[in-house]
Structures are given as structure tokens and as C-alpha cells.
C-alpha atoms as one frame of an Amber mdcrd trajectory, in Angstrom:
protein
   0.022  -0.163   0.094   1.174   3.169  -0.873   2.243   5.211   2.151   0.801
   8.831   2.643   1.342  11.193   5.508   1.221   9.486   8.697  -1.063  11.617
  10.077  -3.745  12.119   7.173  -3.055   8.295   6.791  -4.696   7.303  10.400
  -7.129   9.778  10.787  -8.701   9.324   7.528  -8.481   5.760   7.318 -10.033
   5.861  10.891 -12.676   8.321   9.721 -13.547   6.348   6.758 -13.651   2.729
   7.755 -14.343   3.053  11.678 -18.144   2.443  11.224 -17.463  -0.824   9.023
 -15.553  -2.374  11.785 -16.339  -5.077  14.244 -17.115  -4.406  17.437 -13.647
  -5.871  19.027 -12.096  -3.975  16.478 -13.965  -0.748  17.253 -12.701  -1.489
  20.438  -8.989  -1.347  19.662  -9.176   1.979  17.570 -11.219   3.490  20.262
  -8.513   2.651  23.084  -5.698   3.805  20.586  -7.152   6.958  20.265  -8.207
   7.668  24.007  -4.700   6.495  25.295  -2.385   8.112  22.321   0.080   8.933
  25.073   0.735   5.256  26.039  -0.445   3.411  23.565   2.112   4.561  20.904
   4.791   2.845  22.822   2.940  -0.253  22.916   3.889  -3.207  21.060   1.096
  -5.612  19.442   0.711  -7.931  22.326   0.970  -5.217  25.027  -1.968  -3.309
  23.277  -3.990  -6.443  22.832  -3.547  -7.257  26.651  -4.851  -3.611  27.364
  -7.893  -4.104  25.308  -8.774  -7.714  26.262  -8.464  -9.099  22.676  -5.790
 -11.369  20.949  -2.646  -9.838  19.163  -4.044 -11.290  15.812  -7.438  -8.971
  16.363  -5.195  -5.979  16.782  -3.301  -7.095  13.366  -6.336  -7.540  11.458
  -7.644  -4.367  12.925  -4.687  -2.310  11.359  -5.314  -4.438   8.073  -9.025
  -3.714   7.783  -7.882   0.116   8.384  -5.806  -0.612   5.127  -2.643  -0.564
   6.737  -0.068  -3.701   6.190   0.616  -4.768   9.612   0.554  -3.140  13.186
   3.905  -1.527  12.553   2.519   0.620   9.895  -0.203   1.133  11.886   1.174
   2.320  15.152   3.816   4.425  13.150   0.797   6.277  11.796  -0.803   6.748
  15.342   2.406   8.166  16.557   1.961  10.663  13.543  -1.312  11.400  14.645
  -0.098  11.715  18.230   1.350  14.890  17.140  -1.900  16.757  16.561  -3.141
  15.843  20.007  -0.464  18.119  21.703  -1.110  20.962  24.097  -1.057  24.618
  22.464   2.199  25.138  23.793   3.556  22.031  22.065   1.854  22.594  18.779
   3.450  26.335  18.589   6.758  25.145  19.712   6.611  22.146  16.636   5.575
  24.839  14.240   8.410  27.189  15.010  10.843  24.651  14.733  10.210  23.441
  11.364   9.255  27.000  10.275  11.063  28.467   7.310  10.433  32.139   8.131
   7.303  34.031   8.856   6.270  34.688   5.386   6.287  31.076   4.405   4.418
  29.818   7.405   1.605  32.289   6.409   1.263  30.891   3.305   1.346  27.425
   4.471  -1.491  28.069   6.963  -3.709  29.546   3.959  -2.823  26.530   1.735
  -4.082  24.374   5.053  -7.197  26.237   5.290  -7.515  25.844   1.630  -7.144
  21.764   2.106  -9.798  21.769   4.730 -12.353  23.476   2.722 -11.671  21.065
  -0.433 -12.051  18.320   1.895 -15.543  19.085   3.129 -16.525  19.886  -0.317
 -15.773  16.436  -1.424 -17.083  14.789   1.682 -19.960  16.556   2.929 -23.359
  14.653   2.548 -25.761  17.604   1.456 -28.938  15.259   2.185 -27.985  15.645
   5.995 -27.372  19.080   5.709 -30.621  19.517   4.428 -32.502  17.222   7.036
 -30.647  18.651   9.946 -31.868  22.028   8.274 -35.450  20.788   8.351 -35.082
  19.305  12.024 -34.058  22.951  12.690 -37.245  24.457  11.409 -39.263  22.082
  13.006 -37.970  22.330  16.707 -39.852  23.910  19.052 -36.698  25.119  20.841
 -32.931  25.328  19.712 -29.857  25.404  22.022 -26.677  25.846  20.360 -23.418
  24.701  22.742 -20.235  25.766  21.715 -18.075  27.386  24.470 -14.364  28.387
  24.760 -12.670  29.156  21.418 -16.003  27.351  19.900 -17.981  30.100  21.258
 -17.183  31.913  18.078 -19.038  29.479  16.179 -21.875  28.904  18.472 -22.987
  33.110  18.698 -22.435  32.928  15.035 -24.772  30.119  14.410 -27.374  31.476
  17.422 -27.472  34.900  15.872 -28.325  33.751  12.442 -31.136  31.360  13.569
 -32.543  34.068  15.699 -32.302  36.325  12.852 -34.526  34.116  10.817 -37.070
  34.331  13.837 -36.460  30.709  15.124 -36.356  30.477  18.914 -32.977  30.013
  19.662 -30.245  30.283  22.942 -26.626  30.527  22.881 -24.665  28.663  25.606
 -20.863  30.009  24.926 -20.323  29.662  28.596 -20.032  26.579  30.837 -20.535
  26.111  34.662 -24.193  27.272  35.664 -24.938  29.211  32.487 -25.062  26.072
  30.741 -26.702  23.814  33.351 -29.610  26.498  33.508 -30.032  26.554  29.471
 -30.471  22.631  29.710 -32.980  22.466  32.563 -35.692  23.625  30.500 -34.569
  21.422  27.385 -36.879  18.363  26.333 -38.858  16.239  23.657 -39.302  18.597
  20.544 -36.333  20.489  21.007 -32.901  20.609  19.226 -29.637  20.733  20.482
 -26.325  21.692  18.433 -23.226  20.822  20.230 -19.874  21.983  19.034 -16.262
  20.799  20.102 -13.413  19.528  18.342 -10.237  17.161  18.813 -10.588  15.476
  22.478 -13.961  17.395  23.229 -14.844  19.957  26.063 -16.175  17.906  28.920
 -18.663  20.244  29.530 -20.077  20.384  25.889 -20.013  16.478  25.667 -21.738
  16.575  28.684 -24.479  18.751  27.794 -24.949  16.710  24.814 -25.623  13.724
  26.750 -27.795  15.622  28.954 -30.171  17.222  26.053 -30.156  13.455  24.537
 -31.085  11.929  28.024 -33.696  14.639  28.355 -35.625  13.648  25.027 -33.841
  16.262  22.674 -32.771  15.632  19.228 -28.773  16.090  19.299 -26.641  17.298
  16.285 -22.682  17.197  16.789 -20.381  19.475  14.794 -16.820  18.268  15.390
 -13.639  16.869  13.283 -13.313  13.196  13.813 -15.403  10.278  14.062 -13.506
   9.483  17.172 -15.027  12.656  19.068 -17.295  11.657  21.955 -19.894  13.753
  20.364 -20.064  10.678  17.779 -21.488   8.187  20.189 -23.624  10.706  22.102
 -25.338  12.672  19.486 -28.146  11.325  17.128 -26.196  12.562  13.997 -22.778
  14.457  13.391 -21.106  16.526  10.905 -17.396  16.440  10.433 -15.214  19.484
   9.377 -11.552  19.552   9.868  -9.670  21.950  12.043  -6.157  21.269  10.774
  -3.972  24.167  11.315  -0.467  25.664  11.476  -1.861  27.700  14.417  -1.841
  26.226  17.726  -5.970  27.348  18.249  -6.587  25.257  15.010  -8.709  26.624
  12.221 -12.620  27.086  12.273 -12.727  28.001   8.489 -14.254  24.436   7.840
 -16.600  24.395  10.735 -18.048  27.776   9.929 -18.687  26.810   6.190 -20.677
  23.791   7.603 -22.610  26.527   9.784 -23.157  28.430   6.553 -24.489  25.524
   4.566 -27.439  25.058   7.284 -28.089  28.561   7.050 -28.144  28.589   3.205
 -30.395  25.063   3.414 -32.683  26.757   6.029 -33.299  29.584   3.573 -34.215
  27.202   0.724 -36.331  24.722   2.732 -38.824  27.685   3.361 -38.123  31.022
   1.637 -41.502  32.460   2.675 -40.852  32.173   6.088 -37.068  33.375   5.493
 -38.557  36.207   3.502 -40.721  37.438   6.146 -38.225  37.194   9.283 -35.857
  39.015   7.288 -38.391  41.451   6.280 -38.721  42.775   9.852 -35.043  42.965
  10.232 -34.842  44.947   6.809 -36.683  47.898   8.313 -33.823  48.614  10.187
 -31.757  48.379   7.585 -33.708  51.251   5.589 -34.859  53.542   8.265 -33.041
  52.543  11.538 -29.785  54.357  13.265 -27.318  51.588  13.550 -26.027  52.029
  10.038 -24.022  54.904   8.749
């Protein structure tokens, strides 16, 4: 098998093939993803012992993912491990391999383009429209995205409110998030946004909302995200970046596709809602 970039190889193969694996083999992949710092140093027998399967199952898992064997698999895992570093470690790595600030800036833009190209190639338009229709039908909508993801949750929430939809944004955790969740129930829809390992409060909010009877949608960057096993459905968008913060260009594109789908699913309702706002544009005092 032709070897790809190790990071892309592991992540992309897992995202493409994880759903097709049997439960025992999914356990192997999940254990590795959840324990990268130790798994990258394990032999095939050590990993098998930790997961509770035989060594042959570990090898077949690697092969089912598209690797020649365990050696190629674990080498690719080590490459993927670099993506789970802390912001400090990511910044230090990028500085060490940098060819200078000008080239680093160009490389960053090229990575953003790659993320968007991947989204365009893999996005399920039918799913986007389906989620948009669910948003339209929901009694209430709660968008949960805290920390850096608050930029996304605030944008989505503001736009949904502009369309006349009963939307609340949880852009902070703690008591505020808890209070938002207390009134969520059947007939409501919760959109949870978190990436990489997943923020504990966002993941917990998605679980609480589902337990309360709400329909849950995750926006994340990997099939291994904890949102995948909690939400009724999820949408993937890469945040790969040369910046320690990650890139929210592709997730923002996902949000915009949802808005476009909402507009086109019910044009009359959209224009009625925007007509109210339009009066402010025409005669209000907000604009120069």
C-alpha cells in the first residue's frame, strides 16, 4: 500500500472505515485514540492485553483500516499523536519546522484551503438539508459551543435568531450552561460544537440533552470524537491548522451550509423574518 502522510493516513482511514469495523476491532481503535500517549509505545501484544483481545485481532484491525500490518499502523498513530499536543507544544513544533514567518503565513492559508476542499468532497448535502428541516421544526434550539468554539456558537445562534427561530446560545459553561439545559426536552434540538478530544462540558451537555428527549446534532472533526457516540447525528469538519488554536474555517462553512439550507427549505418564512430586520436597515440608526 502506498504510504501517505502519517497523520492523514491514520485519521482519514479511521474516519472512513471505523463504522464498518466489528465491535472488537472498534474497541482497539477507540483504546488507541483515547490513550495515545501510552499506546504509541506499545507492542502488539501489550495493546492486545490492554484492550482484552488477542494479538491477531489487533493485527487484523490494522489491516482492515488499510495498513500492511501493526508496524505501519502504530507508526501512523505516532504521527497522529502530534495532533493531540497542547497549544504550547503545537506552537513549539511549528516554530521548530518553520521556514520563516512569510512562508508560515502562506502554508497556513494552503491548509485552510485543504480543509475546505476536503469538506466539499465529503459533505453529505442530504444530511445538511435534513438537519435544516429539523431545526425548522424544533420547538426550541440550543447551540452549545464554549471556549474558542463560542465564536461558532454565537454566529450560528445569531443567524438562527435573525430567521425568527427560537434559539438560545450557550457560549459559557458552569451554571449558565446548566440553566440552559434545565428547560430542554422532547421537541427541542441541541447543536453541540467541540473538537479534538472534546470539551467535557459540551459533551456532557449533549448527553444531558439527549437524555431529556431532545434531538442532538454534533459538529466536530473526527469519528473518534466523544460526540459521535452521544449525538443522534454529527457533521465533520477538519480543524487542521498551523496555528495552535486550530482552524474554524471549515466548521464555519458547515454552519453557512446549514443557514443556506434553512433559507431554501422555507423561503416564505425566511423572507418574512428578514423583512422585519430589513426595516432596521432601511430606516434604523445603527448603520452609517
